[in-house]
Every structure is written in C-alpha cells, then in structure tokens.
N, CA, C and O atoms as a GROMACS GRO file, in nm:
protein
  416
    1MET      N    1   3.314   9.343  -2.925
    1MET     CA    2   3.200   9.242  -2.874
    1MET      C    3   3.288   9.231  -2.724
    1MET      O    4   3.214   9.252  -2.628
    2ALA      N    5   3.420   9.204  -2.691
    2ALA     CA    6   3.402   9.204  -2.562
    2ALA      C    7   3.344   9.245  -2.459
    2ALA      O    8   3.343   9.193  -2.347
    3SER      N    9   3.257   9.408  -2.518
    3SER     CA   10   3.216   9.446  -2.411
    3SER      C   11   3.037   9.398  -2.405
    3SER      O   12   2.953   9.460  -2.339
    4GLN      N   13   3.012   9.281  -2.486
    4GLN     CA   14   2.909   9.250  -2.454
    4GLN      C   15   2.937   9.110  -2.359
    4GLN      O   16   2.865   9.095  -2.260
    5THR      N   17   3.024   9.025  -2.384
    5THR     CA   18   3.042   8.909  -2.288
    5THR      C   19   3.059   8.952  -2.165
    5THR      O   20   3.012   8.896  -2.066
    6SER      N   21   3.161   9.108  -2.163
    6SER     CA   22   3.118   9.132  -1.963
    6SER      C   23   3.033   9.233  -1.906
    6SER      O   24   3.034   9.278  -1.792
    7THR      N   25   2.947   9.266  -2.021
    7THR     CA   26   2.846   9.290  -1.968
    7THR      C   27   2.714   9.163  -1.991
    7THR      O   28   2.601   9.209  -1.975
    8ALA      N   29   2.719   9.058  -2.015
    8ALA     CA   30   2.630   9.011  -2.031
    8ALA      C   31   2.669   8.864  -1.872
    8ALA      O   32   2.589   8.787  -1.818
    9THR      N   33   2.802   8.881  -1.851
    9THR     CA   34   2.844   8.831  -1.750
    9THR      C   35   2.821   8.862  -1.629
    9THR      O   36   2.813   8.783  -1.535
   10THR      N   37   2.806   8.995  -1.623
   10THR     CA   38   2.779   9.109  -1.476
   10THR      C   39   2.645   9.047  -1.476
   10THR      O   40   2.694   8.934  -1.482
   11PRO      N   41   2.517   9.023  -1.474
   11PRO     CA   42   2.397   9.075  -1.455
   11PRO      C   43   2.409   8.862  -1.371
   11PRO      O   44   2.373   8.814  -1.263
   12ALA      N   45   2.468   8.810  -1.483
   12ALA     CA   46   2.462   8.664  -1.426
   12ALA      C   47   2.531   8.663  -1.247
   12ALA      O   48   2.470   8.625  -1.146
   13SER      N   49   2.653   8.708  -1.254
   13SER     CA   50   2.733   8.683  -1.106
   13SER      C   51   2.630   8.804  -0.988
   13SER      O   52   2.616   8.795  -0.866
   14VAL      N   53   2.594   8.870  -1.050
   14VAL     CA   54   2.454   8.982  -0.945
   14VAL      C   55   2.412   8.891  -0.903
   14VAL      O   56   2.426   8.867  -0.784
   15GLY      N   57   2.322   8.779  -1.010
   15GLY     CA   58   2.215   8.698  -0.932
   15GLY      C   59   2.240   8.568  -0.936
   15GLY      O   60   2.166   8.479  -0.978
   16ALA      N   61   2.361   8.560  -0.885
   16ALA     CA   62   2.398   8.407  -0.819
   16ALA      C   63   2.461   8.486  -0.637
   16ALA      O   64   2.428   8.453  -0.523
   17ARG      N   65   2.542   8.575  -0.677
   17ARG     CA   66   2.486   8.647  -0.560
   17ARG      C   67   2.400   8.683  -0.499
   17ARG      O   68   2.419   8.644  -0.384
   18ARG      N   69   2.248   8.775  -0.509
   18ARG     CA   70   2.114   8.750  -0.447
   18ARG      C   71   2.085   8.639  -0.402
   18ARG      O   72   2.076   8.602  -0.285
   19ARG      N   73   2.074   8.595  -0.478
   19ARG     CA   74   2.075   8.369  -0.470
   19ARG      C   75   2.180   8.325  -0.300
   19ARG      O   76   2.143   8.288  -0.189
   20LEU      N   77   2.322   8.356  -0.364
   20LEU     CA   78   2.319   8.310  -0.267
   20LEU      C   79   2.369   8.372  -0.148
   20LEU      O   80   2.453   8.321  -0.074
   21LYS      N   81   2.290   8.532  -0.125
   21LYS     CA   82   2.236   8.583   0.012
   21LYS      C   83   2.161   8.528   0.047
   21LYS      O   84   2.164   8.482   0.162
   22LEU      N   85   2.023   8.502  -0.065
   22LEU     CA   86   1.881   8.437   0.010
   22LEU      C   87   1.902   8.336   0.064
   22LEU      O   88   1.820   8.300   0.148
   23LEU      N   89   2.035   8.242   0.031
   23LEU     CA   90   2.026   8.093   0.044
   23LEU      C   91   2.026   8.109   0.187
   23LEU      O   92   1.941   8.067   0.267
   24LEU      N   93   2.221   8.228   0.229
   24LEU     CA   94   2.224   8.189   0.354
   24LEU      C   95   2.150   8.259   0.481
   24LEU      O   96   2.158   8.236   0.602
   25ILE      N   97   2.053   8.381   0.385
   25ILE     CA   98   1.943   8.403   0.501
   25ILE      C   99   1.852   8.316   0.538
   25ILE      O  100   1.823   8.312   0.657
   26VAL      N  101   1.795   8.239   0.459
   26VAL     CA  102   1.693   8.126   0.507
   26VAL      C  103   1.787   8.037   0.586
   26VAL      O  104   1.758   8.004   0.701
   27VAL      N  105   1.889   7.999   0.533
   27VAL     CA  106   1.968   7.907   0.634
   27VAL      C  107   2.020   7.930   0.806
   27VAL      O  108   2.050   7.868   0.908
   28VAL      N  109   2.003   8.076   0.748
   28VAL     CA  110   2.022   8.161   0.898
   28VAL      C  111   1.893   8.150   0.997
   28VAL      O  112   1.886   8.156   1.120
   29LEU      N  113   1.783   8.130   0.887
   29LEU     CA  114   1.654   8.206   0.988
   29LEU      C  115   1.620   8.015   1.049
   29LEU      O  116   1.558   7.983   1.151
   30PHE      N  117   1.680   7.928   0.953
   30PHE     CA  118   1.603   7.792   0.981
   30PHE      C  119   1.746   7.757   1.152
   30PHE      O  120   1.714   7.728   1.268
   31MET      N  121   1.878   7.775   1.100
   31MET     CA  122   1.941   7.715   1.241
   31MET      C  123   1.874   7.839   1.332
   31MET      O  124   1.784   7.774   1.384
   32SER      N  125   1.863   7.933   1.370
   32SER     CA  126   1.770   8.035   1.428
   32SER      C  127   1.684   7.928   1.545
   32SER      O  128   1.710   7.888   1.658
   33TRP      N  129   1.588   7.912   1.463
   33TRP     CA  130   1.467   7.823   1.484
   33TRP      C  131   1.501   7.653   1.488
   33TRP      O  132   1.431   7.554   1.507
   34ALA      N  133   1.568   7.663   1.475
   34ALA     CA  134   1.667   7.532   1.521
   34ALA      C  135   1.671   7.552   1.666
   34ALA      O  136   1.623   7.481   1.755
   35VAL      N  137   1.736   7.661   1.673
   35VAL     CA  138   1.840   7.667   1.827
   35VAL      C  139   1.716   7.739   1.936
   35VAL      O  140   1.741   7.771   2.053
   36TYR      N  141   1.613   7.751   1.884
   36TYR     CA  142   1.509   7.797   2.005
   36TYR      C  143   1.440   7.690   2.019
   36TYR      O  144   1.393   7.671   2.131
   37THR      N  145   1.416   7.597   1.920
   37THR     CA  146   1.361   7.498   1.932
   37THR      C  147   1.428   7.406   2.055
   37THR      O  148   1.362   7.356   2.146
   38LEU      N  149   1.546   7.396   2.041
   38LEU     CA  150   1.585   7.333   2.103
   38LEU      C  151   1.625   7.345   2.254
   38LEU      O  152   1.645   7.260   2.340
   39LEU      N  153   1.630   7.466   2.253
   39LEU     CA  154   1.626   7.531   2.369
   39LEU      C  155   1.505   7.572   2.482
   39LEU      O  156   1.491   7.580   2.604
   40LEU      N  157   1.424   7.594   2.354
   40LEU     CA  158   1.298   7.547   2.470
   40LEU      C  159   1.278   7.384   2.513
   40LEU      O  160   1.282   7.346   2.630
   41GLN      N  161   1.255   7.290   2.394
   41GLN     CA  162   1.272   7.138   2.438
   41GLN      C  163   1.350   7.119   2.603
   41GLN      O  164   1.295   7.070   2.702
   42TYR      N  165   1.490   7.171   2.596
   42TYR     CA  166   1.546   7.198   2.715
   42TYR      C  167   1.560   7.203   2.808
   42TYR      O  168   1.647   7.169   2.889
   43HIS      N  169   1.383   7.295   2.808
   43HIS     CA  170   1.397   7.377   2.932
   43HIS      C  171   1.273   7.310   2.956
   43HIS      O  172   1.236   7.313   3.074
   44GLN      N  173   1.177   7.231   2.848
   44GLN     CA  174   1.060   7.180   2.914
   44GLN      C  175   1.106   7.069   3.017
   44GLN      O  176   1.060   7.032   3.125
   45SER      N  177   1.253   7.019   2.917
   45SER     CA  178   1.327   6.848   2.990
   45SER      C  179   1.335   6.855   3.139
   45SER      O  180   1.295   6.775   3.224
   46ASN      N  181   1.403   6.985   3.150
   46ASN     CA  182   1.422   7.065   3.313
   46ASN      C  183   1.357   7.068   3.456
   46ASN      O  184   1.378   7.073   3.577
   47ILE      N  185   1.228   7.056   3.321
   47ILE     CA  186   1.067   7.144   3.464
   47ILE      C  187   1.030   6.993   3.486
   47ILE      O  188   1.004   6.948   3.598
   48ARG      N  189   1.031   6.874   3.305
   48ARG     CA  190   0.904   6.751   3.357
   48ARG      C  191   1.054   6.692   3.405
   48ARG      O  192   1.040   6.572   3.431
   49THR      N  193   1.143   6.720   3.418
   49THR     CA  194   1.257   6.667   3.517
   49THR      C  195   1.192   6.664   3.673
   49THR      O  196   1.142   6.568   3.731
   50GLY      N  197   1.210   6.806   3.724
   50GLY     CA  198   1.152   6.834   3.853
   50GLY      C  199   1.071   6.781   3.886
   50GLY      O  200   1.080   6.736   4.000
   51GLN      N  201   0.959   6.756   3.816
   51GLN     CA  202   0.799   6.718   3.855
   51GLN      C  203   0.843   6.571   3.885
   51GLN      O  204   0.819   6.532   4.000
   52LEU      N  205   0.907   6.479   3.795
   52LEU     CA  206   0.926   6.369   3.815
   52LEU      C  207   0.982   6.349   3.954
   52LEU      O  208   0.923   6.267   4.024
   53ARG      N  209   1.092   6.416   4.007
   53ARG     CA  210   1.207   6.395   4.082
   53ARG      C  211   1.036   6.389   4.244
   53ARG      O  212   0.988   6.308   4.323
   54GLU      N  213   1.011   6.558   4.192
   54GLU     CA  214   0.895   6.558   4.336
   54GLU      C  215   0.751   6.442   4.331
   54GLU      O  216   0.686   6.418   4.434
   55VAL      N  217   0.714   6.375   4.186
   55VAL     CA  218   0.609   6.300   4.239
   55VAL      C  219   0.658   6.192   4.288
   55VAL      O  220   0.612   6.121   4.378
   56LYS      N  221   0.808   6.174   4.192
   56LYS     CA  222   0.861   6.035   4.329
   56LYS      C  223   0.954   6.012   4.453
   56LYS      O  224   0.996   5.914   4.515
   57SER      N  225   0.967   6.180   4.461
   57SER     CA  226   0.930   6.106   4.658
   57SER      C  227   0.811   6.116   4.727
   57SER      O  228   0.784   6.077   4.841
   58ARG      N  229   0.712   6.198   4.605
   58ARG     CA  230   0.590   6.168   4.689
   58ARG      C  231   0.560   6.031   4.692
   58ARG      O  232   0.540   5.989   4.806
   59LEU      N  233   0.554   5.971   4.626
   59LEU     CA  234   0.519   5.831   4.606
   59LEU      C  235   0.624   5.703   4.690
   59LEU      O  236   0.585   5.587   4.699
   60SER      N  237   0.719   5.736   4.729
   60SER     CA  238   0.824   5.714   4.814
   60SER      C  239   0.713   5.710   4.959
   60SER      O  240   0.678   5.609   5.020
   61GLU      N  241   0.675   5.855   4.989
   61GLU     CA  242   0.617   5.838   5.121
   61GLU      C  243   0.503   5.736   5.164
   61GLU      O  244   0.494   5.656   5.257
   62ILE      N  245   0.391   5.781   5.024
   62ILE     CA  246   0.296   5.718   4.994
   62ILE      C  247   0.352   5.547   5.025
   62ILE      O  248   0.320   5.488   5.128
   63GLN      N  249   0.398   5.514   4.969
   63GLN     CA  250   0.445   5.350   4.932
   63GLN      C  251   0.464   5.337   5.134
   63GLN      O  252   0.397   5.264   5.207
   64ALA      N  253   0.584   5.440   5.182
   64ALA     CA  254   0.612   5.415   5.303
   64ALA      C  255   0.497   5.449   5.438
   64ALA      O  256   0.525   5.418   5.554
   65LYS      N  257   0.373   5.513   5.402
   65LYS     CA  258   0.268   5.539   5.486
   65LYS      C  259   0.161   5.423   5.436
   65LYS      O  260   0.047   5.437   5.481
   66ASN      N  261   0.184   5.313   5.350
   66ASN     CA  262   0.060   5.240   5.321
   66ASN      C  263   0.137   5.125   5.352
   66ASN      O  264   0.066   5.025   5.349
   67GLN      N  265   0.273   5.096   5.385
   67GLN     CA  266   0.324   4.966   5.453
   67GLN      C  267   0.293   4.999   5.641
   67GLN      O  268   0.257   4.908   5.715
   68SER      N  269   0.310   5.118   5.682
   68SER     CA  270   0.250   5.098   5.828
   68SER      C  271   0.143   5.074   5.832
   68SER      O  272   0.108   4.974   5.893
   69LEU      N  273   0.043   5.157   5.767
   69LEU     CA  274  -0.054   5.140   5.760
   69LEU      C  275  -0.123   4.971   5.782
   69LEU      O  276  -0.200   4.922   5.865
   70GLN      N  277  -0.042   4.911   5.653
   70GLN     CA  278  -0.061   4.774   5.622
   70GLN      C  279   0.000   4.673   5.762
   70GLN      O  280  -0.059   4.568   5.784
   71GLN      N  281   0.085   4.704   5.826
   71GLN     CA  282   0.134   4.653   5.924
   71GLN      C  283   0.090   4.636   6.037
   71GLN      O  284   0.125   4.548   6.115
   72GLU      N  285  -0.061   4.791   6.072
   72GLU     CA  286  -0.137   4.787   6.198
   72GLU      C  287  -0.279   4.743   6.138
   72GLU      O  288  -0.375   4.767   6.211
   73ILE      N  289  -0.310   4.673   5.998
   73ILE     CA  290  -0.403   4.628   5.998
   73ILE      C  291  -0.357   4.446   6.005
   73ILE      O  292  -0.439   4.355   6.018
   74ASP      N  293  -0.216   4.428   5.995
   74ASP     CA  294  -0.209   4.286   6.016
   74ASP      C  295  -0.202   4.247   6.172
   74ASP      O  296  -0.247   4.138   6.209
   75ARG      N  297  -0.126   4.367   6.292
   75ARG     CA  298  -0.149   4.368   6.393
   75ARG      C  299  -0.316   4.350   6.423
   75ARG      O  300  -0.346   4.250   6.489
   76LEU      N  301  -0.418   4.431   6.384
   76LEU     CA  302  -0.505   4.463   6.439
   76LEU      C  303  -0.573   4.338   6.418
   76LEU      O  304  -0.666   4.316   6.496
   77ASN      N  305  -0.541   4.227   6.307
   77ASN     CA  306  -0.583   4.068   6.286
   77ASN      C  307  -0.536   3.991   6.453
   77ASN      O  308  -0.580   3.882   6.492
   78ASP      N  309  -0.446   4.074   6.524
   78ASP     CA  310  -0.389   3.933   6.631
   78ASP      C  311  -0.494   3.979   6.704
   78ASP      O  312  -0.544   4.091   6.694
   79PRO      N  313  -0.544   3.852   6.812
   79PRO     CA  314  -0.615   3.919   6.864
   79PRO      C  315  -0.503   3.947   7.031
   79PRO      O  316  -0.554   4.007   7.125
   80GLU      N  317  -0.384   3.904   7.039
   80GLU     CA  318  -0.282   3.888   7.135
   80GLU      C  319  -0.269   4.082   7.171
   80GLU      O  320  -0.274   4.143   7.278
   81TYR      N  321  -0.250   4.136   7.014
   81TYR     CA  322  -0.219   4.311   7.001
   81TYR      C  323  -0.356   4.361   7.052
   81TYR      O  324  -0.354   4.445   7.142
   82ILE      N  325  -0.501   4.310   6.992
   82ILE     CA  326  -0.622   4.347   7.070
   82ILE      C  327  -0.627   4.335   7.176
   82ILE      O  328  -0.597   4.452   7.198
   83GLY      N  329  -0.647   4.272   7.326
   83GLY     CA  330  -0.616   4.237   7.371
   83GLY      C  331  -0.519   4.327   7.463
   83GLY      O  332  -0.533   4.354   7.583
   84GLN      N  333  -0.458   4.350   7.411
   84GLN     CA  334  -0.344   4.468   7.453
   84GLN      C  335  -0.350   4.627   7.470
   84GLN      O  336  -0.286   4.693   7.551
   85ILE      N  337  -0.450   4.676   7.368
   85ILE     CA  338  -0.503   4.739   7.345
   85ILE      C  339  -0.647   4.815   7.417
   85ILE      O  340  -0.696   4.924   7.447
   86ALA      N  341  -0.666   4.695   7.418
   86ALA     CA  342  -0.863   4.675   7.512
   86ALA      C  343  -0.791   4.700   7.685
   86ALA      O  344  -0.847   4.774   7.766
   87ARG      N  345  -0.654   4.617   7.719
   87ARG     CA  346  -0.589   4.705   7.882
   87ARG      C  347  -0.537   4.786   7.915
   87ARG      O  348  -0.504   4.813   8.030
   88LYS      N  349  -0.510   4.876   7.766
   88LYS     CA  350  -0.418   4.989   7.803
   88LYS      C  351  -0.532   5.125   7.766
   88LYS      O  352  -0.504   5.237   7.810
   89GLU      N  353  -0.625   5.107   7.705
   89GLU     CA  354  -0.674   5.248   7.636
   89GLU      C  355  -0.796   5.221   7.653
   89GLU      O  356  -0.880   5.310   7.659
   90GLN      N  357  -0.829   5.080   7.666
   90GLN     CA  358  -1.006   5.114   7.760
   90GLN      C  359  -0.967   5.099   7.872
   90GLN      O  360  -0.990   5.202   7.935
   91GLY      N  361  -0.909   5.007   7.947
   91GLY     CA  362  -0.892   4.978   8.067
   91GLY      C  363  -1.018   4.861   8.062
   91GLY      O  364  -1.102   4.858   8.152
   92MET      N  365  -1.021   4.778   7.963
   92MET     CA  366  -1.075   4.626   7.997
   92MET      C  367  -0.983   4.514   8.030
   92MET      O  368  -0.863   4.534   8.012
   93GLY      N  369  -1.021   4.398   8.076
   93GLY     CA  370  -0.925   4.335   8.106
   93GLY      C  371  -1.041   4.154   8.079
   93GLY      O  372  -1.163   4.145   8.067
   94LEU      N  373  -0.959   4.068   8.079
   94LEU     CA  374  -0.998   3.953   8.070
   94LEU      C  375  -1.070   3.911   8.178
   94LEU      O  376  -1.041   3.988   8.270
   95PRO      N  377  -1.184   3.792   8.234
   95PRO     CA  378  -1.263   3.784   8.312
   95PRO      C  379  -1.113   3.727   8.416
   95PRO      O  380  -1.005   3.671   8.395
   96GLY      N  381  -1.228   3.811   8.585
   96GLY     CA  382  -1.040   3.756   8.675
   96GLY      C  383  -0.929   3.857   8.672
   96GLY      O  384  -0.839   3.869   8.754
   97GLU      N  385  -0.949   3.924   8.570
   97GLU     CA  386  -0.798   4.009   8.558
   97GLU      C  387  -0.834   4.129   8.709
   97GLU      O  388  -0.944   4.150   8.759
   98LYS      N  389  -0.733   4.176   8.739
   98LYS     CA  390  -0.770   4.301   8.843
   98LYS      C  391  -0.648   4.379   8.761
   98LYS      O  392  -0.540   4.325   8.735
   99PRO      N  393  -0.680   4.502   8.728
   99PRO     CA  394  -0.621   4.658   8.705
   99PRO      C  395  -0.518   4.678   8.787
   99PRO      O  396  -0.547   4.664   8.905
  100ILE      N  397  -0.423   4.702   8.768
  100ILE     CA  398  -0.313   4.718   8.852
  100ILE      C  399  -0.299   4.895   8.810
  100ILE      O  400  -0.318   4.934   8.695
  101GLN      N  401  -0.257   5.007   8.947
  101GLN     CA  402  -0.282   5.156   8.893
  101GLN      C  403  -0.158   5.151   9.029
  101GLN      O  404  -0.145   5.116   9.146
  102VAL      N  405  -0.079   5.222   8.904
  102VAL     CA  406   0.038   5.280   9.006
  102VAL      C  407   0.051   5.419   9.030
  102VAL      O  408   0.029   5.488   8.930
  103ASP      N  409   0.085   5.487   9.148
  103ASP     CA  410   0.038   5.630   9.158
  103ASP      C  411   0.258   5.677   9.205
  103ASP      O  412   0.348   5.619   9.265
  104LYS      N  413   0.245   5.790   9.140
  104LYS     CA  414   0.396   5.822   9.130
  104LYS      C  415   0.355   5.920   9.241
  104LYS      O  416   0.439   5.994   9.293
   0.00000   0.00000   0.00000
C-alpha cells in the first residue's frame, strides 16, 4: 500500500508545479505588459510636456505682440500722436506752420 500512496502524491505534486509555472508565466507576462505601458505613457508625457512648453512660449510672444498693438491703437486715438505722424511722415502741418528742413 505504501507504493500506492507515493504514486498518488506524485501526480498531484506534478500538477501543482505545472499550475505554479503557469501562474508564474501569467504574472511575468502581466508585469511585462505593465512596464511596457508605463514606459509608453512616460514617453508620451514627455512629448506632451515639450509641446506644452512650446505652445506657452508662442502664447507669451503673441500676448506681448497683442499688448504692443493695443498700445499702438491707444496712441492712434490720441490727436497729438496723429499730428506727430502727419508732420513727420506725411509732411503735413497745421495751418500757419512752416516746415523746417535741415541740410547736412
């Protein structure tokens, strides 16, 4: 009878080892997938961070240009500034003004 009990435990231990190997393979595959996904997301995050930095830089440039143009609009609403432009660039003047030309 001793030989029957040893033969009965042998197939059970072999089955347990097979299940453990299968479980180990499943765990290794899952961990490999998890590491791959983590690295892929890290890479995509770096790309998005670079794009965000570039867009923020362009935004600040555009905001500075917008502010400059807004100042120019405000200045163009000032009659004194319009008169300066008319005198300097167009050669115009107020009635009774005589333009002075300086020769070098």
